[in-house]
Structure formats: C-alpha cells, structure tokens
N, CA, C and O atoms as a MOPAC input file, in Angstrom:
PM7 MOZYME 1SCF
protein

 N     37.41700 1     9.80600 1    -8.34500 1
 C     36.12600 1     9.71800 1    -9.00900 1
 C     35.08000 1    10.42400 1    -8.14700 1
 O     35.03300 1    10.22000 1    -6.93400 1
 N     34.25700 1    11.24100 1    -8.76200 1
 C     33.24900 1    12.00100 1    -8.03600 1
 C     31.91500 1    11.28200 1    -8.03600 1
 O     31.49200 1    10.73000 1    -9.05100 1
 N     31.25800 1    11.29400 1    -6.88400 1
 C     29.93400 1    10.68400 1    -6.78200 1
 C     28.93700 1    11.59400 1    -7.49400 1
 O     29.01400 1    12.81800 1    -7.38700 1
 N     28.02100 1    10.99800 1    -8.20500 1
 C     26.97000 1    11.76900 1    -8.86100 1
 C     25.78800 1    11.84700 1    -7.92700 1
 O     25.47800 1    10.90200 1    -7.20300 1
 N     25.13700 1    12.98800 1    -7.95700 1
 C     23.99200 1    13.23700 1    -7.08900 1
 C     22.80400 1    13.71800 1    -7.89500 1
 O     22.96100 1    14.33800 1    -8.94700 1
 N     21.60700 1    13.42600 1    -7.39200 1
 C     20.37600 1    14.00200 1    -7.91700 1
 C     19.73400 1    14.80600 1    -6.80400 1
 O     19.77900 1    14.41100 1    -5.63900 1
 N     19.14000 1    15.92600 1    -7.15700 1
 C     18.39700 1    16.65200 1    -6.13800 1
 C     16.98200 1    16.08200 1    -6.05900 1
 O     16.62200 1    15.18400 1    -6.82000 1
 N     16.20400 1    16.60000 1    -5.15200 1
 C     14.85500 1    16.06700 1    -4.91500 1
 C     13.98500 1    16.12000 1    -6.17300 1
 O     13.27700 1    15.16100 1    -6.48000 1
 N     14.03900 1    17.23700 1    -6.89900 1
 C     13.20800 1    17.36400 1    -8.09900 1
 C     13.63900 1    16.39800 1    -9.19400 1
 O     12.80000 1    15.84000 1    -9.90000 1
 N     14.94400 1    16.20000 1    -9.33600 1
 C     15.44300 1    15.26200 1   -10.34900 1
 C     15.01200 1    13.83300 1   -10.03000 1
 O     14.60400 1    13.08700 1   -10.92000 1
 N     15.10500 1    13.45600 1    -8.75000 1
 C     14.69700 1    12.10500 1    -8.37800 1
 C     13.19000 1    11.93500 1    -8.53000 1
 O     12.72800 1    10.87800 1    -8.96000 1
 N     12.43200 1    12.94700 1    -8.18900 1
 C     10.98100 1    12.88600 1    -8.34700 1
 C     10.62300 1    12.65600 1    -9.81900 1
 O      9.74000 1    11.85400 1   -10.12400 1
 N     11.29900 1    13.35100 1   -10.72100 1
 C     11.04600 1    13.14200 1   -12.15900 1
 C     11.46400 1    11.73600 1   -12.59400 1
 O     10.75800 1    11.09200 1   -13.37000 1
 N     12.59300 1    11.26500 1   -12.10400 1
 C     13.08100 1     9.91600 1   -12.46500 1
 C     12.05900 1     8.85300 1   -12.11000 1
 O     11.85600 1     7.90300 1   -12.86600 1
 N     11.41200 1     9.01100 1   -10.95600 1
 C     10.46800 1     8.01300 1   -10.47000 1
 C      9.01200 1     8.39700 1   -10.70100 1
 O      8.11400 1     7.68800 1   -10.24600 1
 N      8.76000 1     9.48800 1   -11.39000 1
 C      7.38800 1     9.96300 1   -11.64100 1
 C      6.60400 1    10.12900 1   -10.33900 1
 O      5.45600 1     9.70000 1   -10.22400 1
 N      7.24800 1    10.75600 1    -9.37400 1
 C      6.64100 1    11.05400 1    -8.07400 1
 C      6.63600 1    12.56200 1    -7.88200 1
 O      7.29400 1    13.29500 1    -8.61900 1
 N      5.89900 1    13.01100 1    -6.90100 1
 C      5.98000 1    14.42500 1    -6.54100 1
 C      7.14700 1    14.60900 1    -5.56600 1
 O      7.54200 1    13.68200 1    -4.86000 1
 N      7.67500 1    15.81500 1    -5.54900 1
 C      8.72500 1    16.13600 1    -4.59100 1
 C      8.17900 1    15.98100 1    -3.17300 1
 O      8.91100 1    15.59200 1    -2.26300 1
 N      6.91200 1    16.28000 1    -2.98800 1
 C      6.27300 1    16.14800 1    -1.67100 1
 C      6.29200 1    14.69500 1    -1.18300 1
 O      6.45200 1    14.44600 1     0.01200 1
 N      6.12800 1    13.73700 1    -2.10100 1
 C      6.19900 1    12.32100 1    -1.71900 1
 C      7.57700 1    11.99900 1    -1.16700 1
 O      7.68500 1    11.30400 1    -0.15700 1
 N      8.63000 1    12.48700 1    -1.80400 1
 C      9.98900 1    12.24800 1    -1.30200 1
 C     10.17600 1    12.90500 1     0.06000 1
 O     10.82000 1    12.32900 1     0.93700 1
 N      9.62500 1    14.09900 1     0.25000 1
 C      9.70100 1    14.75500 1     1.56400 1
 C      9.01300 1    13.90900 1     2.62800 1
 O      9.53500 1    13.74300 1     3.73100 1
 N      7.84900 1    13.37900 1     2.29700 1
 C      7.09100 1    12.53200 1     3.23200 1
 C      7.87900 1    11.27100 1     3.56200 1
 O      7.96900 1    10.87500 1     4.72400 1
 N      8.45100 1    10.64000 1     2.53600 1
 C      9.25500 1     9.44200 1     2.76200 1
 C     10.40000 1     9.73300 1     3.71600 1
 O     10.66300 1     8.94600 1     4.62500 1
 N     11.09200 1    10.86900 1     3.51700 1
 C     12.20600 1    11.20400 1     4.41100 1
 C     11.72400 1    11.38100 1     5.83700 1
 O     12.38700 1    10.93700 1     6.77400 1
 N     10.58000 1    12.02100 1     6.01500 1
 C     10.07800 1    12.25300 1     7.37800 1
 C      9.65100 1    10.95800 1     8.05800 1
 O      9.61300 1    10.88400 1     9.28600 1
 N      9.32700 1     9.92700 1     7.25800 1
 C      8.93600 1     8.62600 1     7.80200 1
 C     10.06800 1     7.59700 1     7.75800 1
 O      9.85300 1     6.42800 1     8.07600 1
 N     11.27000 1     8.02600 1     7.36700 1
 C     12.41400 1     7.11400 1     7.32400 1
 C     12.35900 1     6.12100 1     6.17800 1
 O     12.95100 1     5.04500 1     6.25800 1
 N     11.64800 1     6.47500 1     5.10600 1
 C     11.55100 1     5.59900 1     3.93800 1
 C     12.38200 1     6.18000 1     2.80100 1
 O     12.89500 1     7.29600 1     2.89100 1
 N     12.50200 1     5.40200 1     1.73300 1
 C     13.21400 1     5.88600 1     0.55300 1
 C     14.71200 1     5.68400 1     0.67400 1
 O     15.20000 1     5.13700 1     1.66300 1
 N     15.43900 1     6.13200 1    -0.34500 1
 C     16.88700 1     5.95500 1    -0.34500 1
 C     17.56300 1     6.90500 1     0.64700 1
 O     16.97700 1     7.89800 1     1.07600 1
 N     18.79700 1     6.58100 1     0.99500 1
 C     19.60300 1     7.46400 1     1.84500 1
 C     19.76600 1     8.80700 1     1.13800 1
 O     19.78000 1     8.87900 1    -0.09100 1
 N     19.88700 1     9.85000 1     1.92100 1
 C     20.07100 1    11.18200 1     1.35000 1
 C     21.08700 1    11.97300 1     2.15600 1
 O     21.43300 1    11.61200 1     3.28100 1
 N     21.55200 1    13.05000 1     1.56200 1
 C     22.51400 1    13.94100 1     2.19200 1
 C     21.90300 1    15.33300 1     2.26500 1
 O     21.03900 1    15.68700 1     1.46200 1
 N     22.35100 1    16.10400 1     3.22000 1
 C     22.01200 1    17.52800 1     3.25900 1
 C     23.29500 1    18.27200 1     2.91500 1
 O     24.26600 1    18.24100 1     3.67100 1
 N     23.28800 1    18.93000 1     1.78000 1
 C     24.46300 1    19.67900 1     1.31900 1
 C     24.08900 1    21.15800 1     1.26200 1
 O     23.31800 1    21.57400 1     0.39700 1
 N     24.62600 1    21.93500 1     2.16800 1
 C     24.30800 1    23.35900 1     2.19200 1
 C     22.82200 1    23.62600 1     2.38900 1
 O     22.28100 1    24.58300 1     1.83500 1
 N     22.16300 1    22.78200 1     3.17800 1
 C     20.73600 1    22.95600 1     3.42600 1
 C     19.83800 1    22.34000 1     2.36900 1
 O     18.61400 1    22.37200 1     2.50000 1
 N     20.42500 1    21.78300 1     1.33100 1
 C     19.64500 1    21.14600 1     0.26400 1
 C     19.76900 1    19.63300 1     0.35700 1
 O     20.78000 1    19.10200 1     0.81600 1
 N     18.73600 1    18.96100 1    -0.07900 1
 C     18.72800 1    17.50100 1    -0.07000 1
 C     19.33700 1    16.99500 1    -1.37500 1
 O     19.02800 1    17.49700 1    -2.45600 1
 N     20.20000 1    16.00000 1    -1.25700 1
 C     20.80100 1    15.36300 1    -2.42900 1
 C     20.81600 1    13.85300 1    -2.20500 1
 O     20.96300 1    13.37400 1    -1.08100 1
 N     20.66200 1    13.13100 1    -3.28700 1
 C     20.69400 1    11.66700 1    -3.26100 1
 C     21.85400 1    11.20300 1    -4.12500 1
 O     21.98900 1    11.62400 1    -5.27300 1
 N     22.69700 1    10.32800 1    -3.56700 1
 C     23.78500 1     9.77000 1    -4.36800 1
 C     23.20000 1     8.77400 1    -5.35700 1
 O     22.30300 1     8.00200 1    -5.01600 1
 N     23.70600 1     8.79400 1    -6.56900 1
 C     23.21100 1     7.89700 1    -7.60400 1
 C     23.35200 1     6.43800 1    -7.18100 1
 O     22.46500 1     5.63100 1    -7.46000 1
 N     24.44100 1     6.08900 1    -6.51900 1
 C     24.62700 1     4.69000 1    -6.09900 1
 C     23.58200 1     4.28200 1    -5.06000 1
 O     23.16900 1     3.12300 1    -5.03400 1
 N     23.14400 1     5.21600 1    -4.19700 1
 C     22.09000 1     4.90400 1    -3.22100 1
 C     20.73900 1     4.75300 1    -3.90700 1
 O     19.93400 1     3.90500 1    -3.52200 1
 N     20.49300 1     5.56800 1    -4.91600 1
 C     19.24800 1     5.46700 1    -5.68500 1
 C     19.17800 1     4.11500 1    -6.38100 1
 O     18.15600 1     3.43100 1    -6.32400 1
 N     20.26400 1     3.73600 1    -7.03500 1
 C     20.28100 1     2.47300 1    -7.76800 1
 C     20.16300 1     1.27600 1    -6.82600 1
 O     19.51800 1     0.28600 1    -7.17100 1
 N     20.76800 1     1.35100 1    -5.65700 1
 C     20.64800 1     0.26100 1    -4.67600 1
 C     19.20500 1     0.15200 1    -4.18800 1
 O     18.68900 1    -0.95300 1    -4.01600 1
 N     18.55500 1     1.29000 1    -3.96400 1
 C     17.15900 1     1.29200 1    -3.53600 1
 C     16.26500 1     0.70600 1    -4.62400 1
 O     15.34900 1    -0.06200 1    -4.33000 1
 N     16.52800 1     1.06500 1    -5.87000 1
 C     15.75100 1     0.51300 1    -6.98800 1
 C     15.94700 1    -0.99600 1    -7.08400 1
 O     14.98600 1    -1.73800 1    -7.29100 1
 N     17.17500 1    -1.44400 1    -6.93700 1
 C     17.46100 1    -2.87500 1    -7.02300 1
 C     16.77600 1    -3.64200 1    -5.89000 1
 O     16.24900 1    -4.73300 1    -6.10900 1
 N     16.78200 1    -3.08200 1    -4.69600 1
 C     16.15400 1    -3.73900 1    -3.54600 1
 C     14.64000 1    -3.83400 1    -3.71100 1
 O     14.00800 1    -4.73400 1    -3.15700 1
 N     14.06700 1    -2.92100 1    -4.46000 1
 C     12.62000 1    -2.90900 1    -4.64500 1
 C     12.15700 1    -3.71100 1    -5.84100 1
 O     10.96000 1    -3.78100 1    -6.12200 1
 N     13.09600 1    -4.31500 1    -6.54600 1
 C     12.76000 1    -5.09500 1    -7.74200 1
 C     12.20200 1    -6.44900 1    -7.33100 1
 O     12.77000 1    -7.12800 1    -6.47600 1
 N     11.10400 1    -6.83300 1    -7.93400 1
 C     10.46500 1    -8.11000 1    -7.62000 1
 C     10.36200 1    -8.95600 1    -8.88700 1
 O     10.04700 1    -8.45000 1    -9.96400 1
 N     10.62900 1   -10.23000 1    -8.74200 1
 C     10.48700 1   -11.17400 1    -9.84500 1
 C      9.16300 1   -11.89900 1    -9.65000 1
 O      8.91200 1   -12.46200 1    -8.58500 1
 N      8.32000 1   -11.88800 1   -10.67300 1
 C      7.03400 1   -12.57400 1   -10.56400 1
 C      7.19800 1   -14.05500 1   -10.85300 1
 O      8.18300 1   -14.47900 1   -11.45800 1
 N      6.22700 1   -14.83200 1   -10.41600 1
 C      6.27600 1   -16.27100 1   -10.67100 1
 C      6.25800 1   -16.56600 1   -12.16200 1
 O      6.82300 1   -17.56500 1   -12.60700 1
 N      5.61800 1   -15.71000 1   -12.92700 1
 C      5.58400 1   -15.90600 1   -14.37500 1
 C      6.98100 1   -15.77500 1   -14.98000 1
 O      7.25900 1   -16.32800 1   -16.04400 1
 N      7.86100 1   -15.03400 1   -14.28800 1
 C      9.23100 1   -14.86300 1   -14.76500 1
 C     10.13600 1   -16.01100 1   -14.35500 1
 O     11.28800 1   -16.07300 1   -14.78500 1
 N      9.64100 1   -16.90600 1   -13.54500 1
 C     10.48300 1   -18.03500 1   -13.18900 1
 C     10.39300 1   -18.44700 1   -11.74500 1
 O      9.62200 1   -19.34300 1   -11.40000 1
 N     11.17400 1   -17.80500 1   -10.88700 1
 C     11.36700 1   -18.37100 1    -9.56100 1
 C     10.47000 1   -17.78900 1    -8.47200 1
 O     10.36500 1   -18.38900 1    -7.40300 1
 N      9.83200 1   -16.67000 1    -8.69200 1
 C      8.88100 1   -16.13300 1    -7.72700 1
 C      9.47400 1   -15.67000 1    -6.41200 1
 O      8.85800 1   -15.83900 1    -5.35900 1
 N     10.67000 1   -15.08500 1    -6.45900 1
 C     11.29800 1   -14.56700 1    -5.24400 1
 C     11.48700 1   -13.06100 1    -5.37500 1
 O     11.42000 1   -12.49800 1    -6.46800 1
 N     11.72300 1   -12.43200 1    -4.24200 1
 C     11.98400 1   -10.99000 1    -4.24000 1
 C     13.45200 1   -10.72000 1    -4.36300 1
 O     13.86700 1    -9.56100 1    -4.37900 1

C-alpha cells in the first residue's frame, strides 16, 4: 500500500492557509511532520490527519469540555 502525500500548496488549500504560513510553521518546528522528497516538501496524509485530530477540541456545550 502506498502512502498518500500532499505538497505544500495542496495542504495550504486544504486548511485555507498560505503556503508561507506552512513554511513559517516548519521553521518554528510547528505543524505536521513533513518529508523532503527531491528537494520538495511533502506531507503524508496520515500525519496530516493525526495533526488535525490532535488539534480538535470539544467545547463544554458539546458535553465533556476536554481537549
């Protein structure tokens, strides 16, 4: 099974961010894990989804009020 990847522009569109924001996050050690493939940045879909899941917050109105 092959891992699916998104490039920087694809991830920026997915999250409605600028590509520059993702560059800044990488330089500050933030954001999902990434790979350098042939000099290009790529993000594995499973790392993106794990990052999204980790950033999900449940509000008190939804029930338990935990992160």
